[in-house]
C-alpha positions in Angstrom: 14.3 -21.8 0.0 10.7 -21.3 -1.1 8.5 -18.9 0.9 4.8 -18.6 0.3 2.9 -15.5 1.3 -0.9 -15.0 1.6 -1.2 -11.7 -0.4 -4.9 -11.8 -1.0 -5.1 -8.2 0.4 -3.3 -6.7 -2.6 -5.7 -4.8 -4.8 -8.7 -5.2 -2.5 -8.6 -1.9 -0.7 -7.8 -3.6 2.6 -5.8 -0.5 3.7 -3.2 -1.3 6.3 -3.0 -5.1 5.5 -2.6 -4.3 1.8 0.1 -1.6 2.5 2.0 -4.0 4.7 2.2 -7.0 2.4 2.7 -5.1 -0.8 5.7 -3.3 0.7 7.2 -6.4 2.2 7.1 -8.2 -1.1 8.7 -5.3 -2.9 11.6 -5.3 -0.4 12.0 -9.1 -0.4 12.9 -8.8 -4.1 15.7 -6.4 -3.3 17.0 -8.2 -0.3 16.9 -11.9 -1.3 17.6 -12.8 -4.9 18.2 -16.4 -4.1 15.0 -17.7 -2.5 11.8 -18.4 -4.4 8.7 -16.4 -3.5 5.1 -17.5 -4.2 2.3 -14.9 -3.6 -1.3 -16.1 -3.2 -3.5 -13.3 -4.6 -7.2 -12.8 -5.1 -7.2 -10.0 -7.7 -5.9 -10.9 -11.1 -4.3 -7.4 -11.4 -2.5 -7.9 -8.1 0.4 -9.5 -10.0 1.2 -6.1 -11.5 2.1 -4.8 -8.0 4.5 -7.7 -7.4 8.1 -8.2 -8.5 8.3 -9.9 -11.9 10.2 -12.9 -10.7 7.6 -13.8 -8.0 5.2 -16.6 -8.9 1.6 -15.8 -8.2 -1.3 -18.2 -7.7 -5.0 -17.2 -7.5 -7.0 -18.0 -4.3 -10.6 -17.0 -3.6 -11.5 -13.6 -2.2 -14.1 -15.4 -0.1 -12.4 -16.1 3.2 -14.3 -19.4 3.8 -13.0 -20.8 0.5 -9.6 -19.3 0.8 -9.0 -20.5 4.4 -10.9 -23.7 4.1 -9.6 -25.0 0.8 -7.6 -22.8 -1.5 -4.5 -22.0 0.6 -4.2 -25.5 1.9 -4.3 -26.9 -1.6 -1.7 -24.4 -2.8 0.6 -25.2 0.1 0.3 -28.9 -0.6 1.2 -28.3 -4.2 4.0 -25.8 -3.7 5.6 -27.3 -0.6 7.1 -24.0 0.8 9.4 -23.9 3.7 7.0 -21.5 5.4 3.6 -19.9 4.8 3.2 -16.2 6.0 -0.3 -15.0 6.7 -1.9 -12.0 8.4 -4.0 -12.9 11.4 -5.5 -16.2 10.2 -4.0 -19.3 8.7 -5.8 -21.9 6.6 -7.6 -24.6 8.5 -5.1 -27.2 7.3 -1.6 -26.2 6.5 1.3 -28.6 5.8 4.0 -25.9 6.2 5.3 -24.0 9.3 3.3 -20.8 9.8 4.5 -17.2 10.4 1.6 -14.9 11.3 1.5 -11.1 11.4 -0.9 -9.9 14.1 -0.9 -6.1 13.9 -3.1 -5.6 16.9 -5.6 -7.4 19.2 -8.3 -4.8 19.2 -10.9 -7.6 18.6 -9.9 -8.9 22.1 -9.3 -5.7 24.0 -12.3 -3.8 22.5 -14.7 -6.1 20.8 -17.3 -3.3 20.8 -15.5 -1.8 17.9 -16.5 -4.7 15.7 -19.8 -6.3 14.5 -20.4 -9.2 17.0 -19.9 -12.0 14.4 -16.6 -10.5 13.2 -15.2 -10.2 16.7 -16.2 -13.8 17.5 -14.6 -15.0 14.3 -11.3 -13.2 14.9 -11.1 -14.4 18.5 -11.5 -18.0 17.3 -9.3 -18.0 14.2 -6.5 -15.8 15.4 -6.1 -17.8 18.7 -5.9 -21.0 16.7 -3.4 -19.5 14.2 -1.2 -18.0 17.0 -1.1 -21.4 18.8 0.1 -23.2 15.7 2.5 -20.5 14.4 6.2 -20.8 14.7 6.6 -17.1 15.1 4.2 -14.1 15.6 5.2 -10.8 14.0 3.8 -7.5 15.3 4.8 -3.9 14.7 5.1 -2.3 18.1 6.0 -3.0 21.7 2.5 -2.2 22.7 1.1 -5.0 20.5 3.8 -7.4 21.5 2.9 -7.0 25.2 -0.8 -7.5 24.4 -0.3 -10.5 22.3 1.9 -12.2 24.9 -0.6 -11.4 27.6 -3.8 -12.6 25.8 -2.3 -15.7 24.2 0.1 -16.6 27.0 3.1 -16.8 24.7 6.8 -16.9 25.6 8.7 -13.7 24.7 10.8 -15.4 22.0 7.8 -16.4 20.0 6.8 -12.8 19.3 9.0 -10.7 17.1 8.7 -6.9 16.8 9.0 -5.8 13.2 8.1 -2.0 13.0 6.3 -0.9 9.9 8.0 1.4 7.4 7.1 4.5 5.4 7.1 4.2 1.6 9.3 6.7 -0.3 6.2 7.9 -2.1 5.3 9.8 1.1 7.5 12.9 0.8 7.0 16.7 1.0 5.2 18.2 -2.0 5.0 22.0 -2.6 2.0 23.1 -0.6 0.6 25.2 -3.4 0.7 22.3 -5.8 -1.0 20.0 -3.3 -3.7 22.5 -2.4 -4.5 23.1 -6.1 -4.8 19.3 -6.7 -7.1 18.8 -3.6 -9.2 21.8 -4.7 -9.6 20.5 -8.2 -10.0 16.8 -7.4 -12.2 16.9 -4.2 -13.7 20.4 -4.3 -12.2 21.4 -0.9 -11.7 25.1 -0.6 -9.2 26.8 1.6 -7.0 25.3 4.3 -8.0 22.1 6.0 -7.3 19.6 8.9 -7.0 16.1 7.6 -7.5 12.6 9.2 -7.0 9.3 7.4 -8.6 6.0 8.3 -11.6 3.7 7.6 -14.8 5.0 9.1 -15.1 2.8 12.1 -15.6 3.3 15.8 -12.0 2.9 17.0 -10.7 5.5 14.6 -12.8 8.1 16.5 -13.8 10.3 13.6 -16.9 11.2 15.7 -14.7 12.7 18.5 -12.7 14.7 15.9 -15.8 16.1 14.4 -17.1 17.2 17.8 -13.7 18.7 18.6 -13.6 20.6 15.3 -17.1 22.0 16.1 -15.8 23.2 19.5 -12.7 24.7 17.9 -14.7 26.8 15.4 -17.1 27.9 18.1 -14.1 29.2 20.1 -12.3 30.6 17.1 -14.9 31.4 14.4 -12.3 33.4 12.4 -10.4 30.1 11.5 -11.1 29.4 7.8 -10.3 25.7 8.0 -12.3 22.7 6.6 -12.2 19.2 8.1 -11.4 16.4 5.6 -12.0 12.7 6.5 -10.3 10.3 4.1 -10.9 6.5 4.3 -13.3 4.0 3.0 -16.8 3.5 4.4 -17.5 0.6 6.7 -20.5 -0.7 8.6 -20.1 2.3 10.8 -19.7 5.0 8.1 -23.4 6.1 8.1 -23.2 6.9 11.8 -20.2 9.2 11.3 -21.9 10.9 8.4 -25.1 11.4 10.4 -23.2 12.9 13.2 -21.4 15.4 10.9 -24.8 16.4 9.4 -26.1 17.4 12.8 -23.7 20.2 13.3 -23.9 23.8 12.0 -20.4 23.4 10.5 -21.5 20.4 8.3 -20.7 22.3 5.2 -17.1 22.4 6.2 -16.8 18.7 6.8 -15.8 16.6 3.7 -15.6 12.9 3.1 -13.4 11.7 0.3 -13.9 8.0 0.6 -11.1 5.6 -0.3 -8.4 7.3 -2.4 -5.3 6.2 -4.3 -1.8 6.3 -3.0 -1.0 9.4 -5.2 -4.1 11.2 -4.0 -3.4 10.6 -0.3 0.1 12.0 -0.7 -1.4 15.2 -2.0 -4.0 15.2 0.7 -1.3 14.9 3.4 0.9 17.5 1.8 -1.9 20.0 1.4 -3.2 20.0 4.9 -2.2 22.4 7.7 -2.5 19.8 10.4 -2.9 16.0 10.4 -5.1 14.7 13.2 -5.2 11.1 14.3 -7.7 10.7 17.2 -7.8 6.8 17.2 -8.8 5.0 20.4 -6.8 2.0 19.5 -3.8 1.3 17.2 -1.3 -1.5 16.9 1.0 0.9 15.2 -0.6 4.0 13.5 1.1 4.2 10.1 -0.8 7.4 9.0 1.1 9.3 11.8 4.4 8.6 10.1 3.0 9.1 6.5 1.8 12.6 7.4 5.2 13.3 9.1 7.0 12.1 6.0 5.0 14.6 3.9 6.1 17.4 6.2 2.9 18.0 8.1 2.5 18.7 11.8 0.7 15.9 13.6 -1.7 15.9 16.6 -2.5 12.3 17.7 -3.7 10.0 20.5 -1.4 9.4 23.4 -2.9 5.9 23.9 -2.0 2.4 22.7 0.8 2.4 20.1 0.3 6.0 18.9 2.5 7.7 21.4 5.2 5.0 20.9 5.3 5.7 17.2 5.0 9.5 17.3 7.4 9.8 20.2 8.1 13.5 20.8 7.3 14.6 17.2 3.6 15.1 17.7 1.2 16.9 20.0 -0.4 14.2 22.0 -4.0 14.2 23.5 -6.4 11.9 25.2 -8.7 10.7 22.4 -11.6 10.4 24.9 -11.4 14.2 25.6 -13.1 16.4 23.1 -11.5 19.4 24.9 -7.9 18.0 24.5 -8.4 17.2 20.8 -9.8 20.7 20.2 -6.9 22.3 22.2 -4.2 20.4 20.2 -5.8 21.5 16.9 -6.0 25.1 18.2 -2.4 25.2 19.3 -1.0 23.9 16.0 -3.3 26.0 13.8 -2.7 29.4 15.5 0.9 29.0 16.5 3.0 29.0 13.3 6.3 28.6 15.2 5.0 25.5 17.0 3.6 24.0 13.8 6.9 24.6 12.0 8.8 22.9 14.8 6.6 19.9 14.8 6.9 19.6 11.0 10.7 19.5 11.3 10.6 16.9 14.2 8.1 14.8 12.2 10.3 14.6 9.2 13.2 13.4 11.4 11.0 10.8 13.1 9.5 9.4 9.9 13.0 9.0 8.4 13.7 6.4 11.0 11.2 3.9 9.6 11.9 2.0 6.4 10.1 -1.0 4.9 13.6 -2.3 4.0 14.3 -2.8 7.7 10.9 -4.5 8.2 11.5 -6.9 5.3 15.0 -7.6 6.5 13.9 -8.7 9.9 11.0 -10.7 8.5 13.3 -12.6 6.1 15.6 -13.4 9.1 12.5 -15.0 10.7 11.7 -16.9 7.6 15.2 -18.4 7.3 15.4 -19.2 11.0 12.1 -21.1 10.8 13.2 -22.8 7.6 16.3 -24.1 9.3 18.8 -22.3 7.2 21.1 -19.4 7.7 19.9 -16.2 6.3 21.9 -15.0 3.3 23.8 -11.7 3.6 21.2 -9.0 3.3 21.8 -5.5 2.2 20.0 -2.7 4.0 20.2 -0.1 6.6 20.7 -0.7 10.3 17.4 -1.6 12.0 15.8 1.0 14.2 14.0 -0.1 17.3 10.8 1.6 18.4 11.2 3.0 21.9 9.5 1.1 24.7 
């Protein structure tokens, strides 16, 4: 079998999309030593992140060129049994398509996107989903939304929960704090959030909640650290932070490496994830895997992923966010209990399981029986 994967996200700081495809390809190598894999990449150095036996082909980073010409040309040449893409397939494709749609926020909340981007996604994703043999998505929440918006039969949508890389693990707090202090100049204890600076991540709400928390408990020594790359909305978040008296205690790190984000997770007292909308919410599990207590949104897929291992709040309520932070920061016993529960929860999610289920879809679509795959028993995300 020959399977082609659009891996243009690797090396381009496309956050969740890059994490997803990079980990899948790594696990494919361990699970299926018989099939041939072809990865279509846009960054020359991306091949260094891929298994040595995988063939790579360069496609344009420009989406119009990649989707309008390059991918179709590669598929015609390589003649794979399937092409796996994220969200959008090439205009012309001679192979069956498997598409990963992590969420449909562009349909449910187009206000979170620049108008042209929301329109483009509505058009191209709808076309791709209609042509796809299977749609993969990471949560029951997203599966229900996809079936509803695209009017799909249940058997066309396959839930493949995301995993947590083994690099996310507890690190001695003193070591992590020293690294964060030296690398980012952040003194003292801190609350952390991770995510691109964009409206749906709700950094604005977290900043306001942090201001309210410090007004109520001025003795708290904590800083607020926002990690994630800038976007079209980043200047708005920074302007909001600059308006508050606590602006000197709010820090923006920008995009950071995998090793750096592990240290940031491990060094924080509490991880906050106030997102309005998530198809999964991988940072919740990453923080838990690093041994940190989590306070996160109760909406969309966040509650499904966190289960009972986090303090949940309504992301639209500044008061609830502030209260959740307060409870975890001042109650050491509660914080310790949530840290233990979080480690147990994160241990249930593995990229090996995600890759195993994805390969089963590949082989099913290709019309062949999947080879015997090694790996742990799959864990279903609770409904």
